[in-house]
C-alpha positions as CSV (number, residue, x, y, z in Angstrom):
1,X,-27.3,21.2,-14.0
2,X,-30.7,22.4,-14.5
3,X,-32.1,25.6,-12.8
4,X,-34.6,23.7,-10.7
5,X,-31.1,21.7,-9.5
6,X,-29.9,25.2,-8.7
7,X,-32.5,26.4,-6.7
8,X,-33.1,23.1,-4.7
9,X,-29.5,23.0,-3.9
10,X,-29.5,26.6,-2.8
11,X,-32.6,26.0,-0.6
12,X,-31.0,22.9,0.9
13,X,-27.8,25.1,1.5
14,X,-28.5,28.2,2.3
15,X,-28.5,28.6,5.7
16,X,-24.9,27.0,5.9
17,X,-23.1,29.1,3.7
18,X,-24.6,32.5,4.7
19,X,-24.1,31.8,8.3
20,X,-20.4,31.0,7.4
21,X,-20.0,34.2,5.1
22,X,-18.7,37.6,5.5
23,X,-22.1,38.9,4.5
24,X,-23.9,41.5,6.8
25,X,-26.5,39.8,9.1
26,X,-29.9,41.5,7.5
27,X,-28.2,40.7,4.0
28,X,-27.8,37.3,4.9
29,X,-31.1,36.5,6.5
30,X,-32.6,38.2,3.7
31,X,-31.1,35.9,1.2
32,X,-31.6,33.0,3.1
33,X,-35.2,33.6,3.2
34,X,-35.7,34.4,-0.4
35,X,-33.4,30.9,-1.1
36,X,-35.2,28.5,1.2
37,X,-38.6,29.6,0.3
38,X,-38.2,27.7,-3.3
39,X,-41.1,25.3,-3.6
40,X,-39.7,21.4,-3.0
41,X,-40.0,20.9,-7.0
42,X,-37.2,23.3,-6.9
43,X,-38.4,26.1,-9.3
44,X,-41.6,28.3,-9.3
45,X,-43.7,27.5,-11.9
46,X,-46.6,28.7,-13.8
47,X,-49.9,27.5,-12.0
48,X,-52.8,25.7,-14.1
49,X,-56.2,27.1,-14.1
50,X,-59.0,25.2,-13.0
51,X,-61.2,26.7,-15.9
52,X,-60.6,27.2,-19.6
53,X,-59.5,30.6,-20.6
54,X,-63.3,31.3,-22.5
55,X,-64.8,30.9,-19.0
56,X,-64.9,34.5,-18.0
57,X,-66.4,35.6,-21.5
58,X,-67.7,38.1,-22.5
59,X,-66.4,39.9,-19.2
60,X,-63.0,39.2,-20.0
61,X,-62.4,37.5,-23.5
62,X,-60.3,33.9,-24.3
63,X,-58.0,36.2,-26.0
64,X,-56.8,37.9,-23.1
65,X,-56.7,35.2,-20.3
66,X,-54.4,33.4,-22.9
67,X,-52.4,36.1,-23.3
68,X,-52.1,37.3,-19.5
69,X,-51.6,33.7,-18.4
70,X,-49.4,32.2,-20.5
71,X,-47.5,35.4,-21.5
72,X,-47.3,37.9,-18.5
73,X,-47.7,35.8,-15.9
74,X,-45.3,33.3,-17.3
75,X,-42.6,35.8,-17.9
76,X,-42.8,36.6,-14.2
77,X,-42.2,32.7,-13.0
78,X,-39.4,32.9,-15.5
79,X,-37.7,36.3,-14.1
80,X,-38.5,35.1,-10.8
81,X,-36.3,31.7,-11.1
82,X,-33.4,33.6,-12.8
83,X,-33.3,36.3,-10.2
84,X,-33.3,33.0,-7.6
85,X,-30.2,31.6,-9.5
86,X,-28.5,35.2,-9.8
87,X,-29.3,35.3,-5.8
88,X,-27.9,31.9,-5.2
89,X,-24.7,32.9,-7.2
90,X,-24.0,35.9,-5.3
91,X,-24.8,34.6,-1.6
92,X,-22.2,31.6,-2.6
93,X,-19.7,34.2,-3.3
94,X,-20.7,36.3,-0.5
95,X,-21.3,39.2,-2.9
96,X,-23.3,41.8,-0.8
97,X,-23.8,44.4,-3.2
98,X,-25.3,41.9,-6.1
99,X,-27.5,40.6,-3.7
100,X,-28.4,44.2,-2.9
101,X,-29.0,44.9,-6.6
102,X,-31.3,41.8,-7.3
103,X,-34.2,43.1,-4.7
104,X,-36.2,44.9,-7.2
105,X,-36.3,41.9,-9.8
106,X,-37.2,39.4,-6.6
107,X,-39.6,41.8,-5.3
108,X,-41.1,42.6,-8.9
109,X,-41.4,39.1,-10.1
110,X,-42.0,37.3,-7.2
111,X,-44.8,39.9,-6.5
112,X,-46.0,39.4,-9.8
113,X,-45.9,35.5,-9.4
114,X,-48.1,36.2,-6.0
115,X,-50.5,38.5,-7.1
116,X,-51.9,36.7,-10.5
117,X,-51.7,33.5,-8.9
118,X,-54.3,34.8,-6.3
119,X,-55.8,36.8,-9.1
120,X,-56.8,33.3,-11.1
121,X,-58.4,31.9,-8.4
122,X,-60.8,34.5,-7.5
123,X,-62.3,34.2,-10.9
124,X,-65.1,32.2,-12.0
125,X,-67.3,32.1,-14.8
126,X,-70.8,34.6,-14.2
127,X,-72.8,31.6,-13.8
128,X,-70.7,30.7,-10.7
129,X,-70.4,34.1,-9.6
130,X,-72.8,34.3,-6.5
131,X,-72.3,36.2,-3.1
132,X,-74.2,33.7,-0.3
133,X,-75.1,34.2,3.1
134,X,-71.9,33.3,5.4
135,X,-69.3,34.9,7.1
136,X,-67.9,37.2,4.1
137,X,-71.2,39.0,3.3
138,X,-71.6,39.5,7.2
139,X,-67.8,40.7,7.4
140,X,-68.4,43.1,4.1
141,X,-71.9,44.4,5.7
142,X,-70.0,45.4,9.2
143,X,-67.3,46.9,7.3
144,X,-68.8,48.9,4.5
145,X,-72.6,48.7,5.2
146,X,-73.5,46.3,2.3
147,X,-72.1,44.9,-0.9
148,X,-72.5,47.8,-3.4
149,X,-71.1,50.0,-0.5
150,X,-67.7,47.8,-0.8
151,X,-67.9,47.3,-4.5
152,X,-68.0,51.3,-4.9
153,X,-65.1,51.7,-2.7
154,X,-62.7,49.2,-4.2
155,X,-63.8,50.4,-7.6
156,X,-63.0,53.9,-7.2
157,X,-59.8,53.1,-5.8
158,X,-58.9,50.4,-8.2
159,X,-59.6,52.7,-11.3
160,X,-57.2,55.6,-9.4
161,X,-54.5,53.4,-9.6
162,X,-51.9,55.8,-10.8
163,X,-50.1,53.8,-13.8
164,X,-50.2,50.2,-13.0
165,X,-51.2,48.2,-10.0
166,X,-53.6,46.4,-7.9
167,X,-56.6,47.2,-6.2
168,X,-57.4,44.8,-3.1
169,X,-60.0,43.4,-0.6
170,X,-58.1,42.5,2.3
171,X,-58.4,41.1,6.2
172,X,-56.5,43.3,8.9
173,X,-55.9,40.6,11.7
174,X,-55.5,43.7,14.4
175,X,-59.1,45.4,13.7
176,X,-60.7,41.6,12.4
177,X,-62.1,43.7,9.7
178,X,-61.8,44.0,5.9
179,X,-60.7,46.8,4.2
180,X,-59.7,48.1,0.7
181,X,-56.2,48.7,-0.5
182,X,-54.3,49.5,-3.3
183,X,-50.8,48.6,-4.1
184,X,-48.6,50.0,-7.1
185,X,-46.7,47.6,-10.0
186,X,-46.7,44.0,-8.6
187,X,-46.0,45.0,-5.0
188,X,-47.8,42.0,-2.8
189,X,-50.6,42.9,-0.6
190,X,-49.5,41.1,2.7
191,X,-45.9,41.8,2.2
192,X,-46.3,45.6,2.1
193,X,-49.3,46.4,4.3
194,X,-49.7,43.4,6.5
195,X,-53.3,43.2,5.3
196,X,-54.4,39.2,4.2
197,X,-55.3,39.3,0.7
198,X,-59.1,38.3,-0.1
199,X,-59.7,39.6,-3.6
200,X,-57.6,41.1,-6.3
201,X,-58.3,43.2,-9.1
202,X,-55.3,43.5,-11.6
203,X,-55.8,47.2,-12.9
204,X,-52.3,46.7,-15.2
205,X,-53.2,47.4,-19.0
206,X,-52.1,44.3,-20.2
207,X,-55.3,42.9,-18.1
208,X,-57.9,44.3,-20.1
209,X,-56.7,46.3,-23.0
210,X,-57.9,43.8,-25.7
211,X,-61.4,43.9,-24.5
212,X,-61.8,47.7,-23.0
213,X,-58.8,49.2,-24.9
214,X,-57.8,52.1,-22.0
215,X,-61.0,52.5,-20.7
216,X,-60.4,50.9,-17.2
217,X,-63.7,52.1,-15.2
218,X,-65.6,50.0,-17.9
219,X,-63.3,47.1,-16.9
220,X,-63.3,47.2,-13.3
221,X,-67.4,47.8,-13.2
222,X,-67.5,44.2,-15.1
223,X,-65.0,42.6,-13.4
224,X,-67.2,42.0,-10.2
225,X,-69.5,39.5,-12.4
226,X,-67.1,37.4,-12.3
227,X,-65.7,37.0,-8.9
228,X,-65.2,33.5,-7.5
229,X,-67.2,34.5,-3.8
230,X,-66.5,31.1,-2.6
231,X,-62.9,31.5,-2.7
232,X,-62.9,35.1,-1.2
233,X,-64.8,33.8,1.6
234,X,-62.3,30.6,2.0
235,X,-59.2,33.4,2.4
236,X,-61.3,35.2,4.5
237,X,-61.9,32.1,6.9
238,X,-58.7,30.9,6.6
239,X,-56.9,34.4,7.5
240,X,-59.5,35.2,10.3
241,X,-58.3,31.6,12.2
């Protein structure tokens, strides 16, 4: 049986075999939700990019993009699918301990997949990076005063992440404003803070070491030149509906 078939079957039968199992209610609910979230094709896949690996040069080199996308992101996808297969087996066996033990792998690799997918989408060539007048610019002005002030705040927070993690611009549905945040490792923004992700800056060292060695501040200062503001604005519009 292929891995895709395994995950498809688990998504289809998750509710049935979890309801009849002896698993604690919260463990059963969590496992069912994770298994049922598998895409219709059966397994998570590495997303294709809408641009070539060299599209962000000289800010991000083709070498960095190739390694980052085809190696690092691909590893998160592969390991997420492996963890989901193990979750399916543990749920079918009613093994609550095994299910709980898989949470670290599911959170880390699932977060890595989600975060990187968002990251690729909010990048573009320097020629296409332009913040136009519109809802996003107005929201930035309302929350930070101007674009430069937002950049300074998010840059400082991103540079200051200890170890590995992400800097984010997110939409707060409760206040109707946008704000800056950071998350450690691969913790996804929305699942851990409730903020809707608009723009992400990957500050794991693999995102910049080839081009900037360990000089994270230089990388963060340059990445603003390849932000796809059209994508960020679309996310804001969708999040505020």
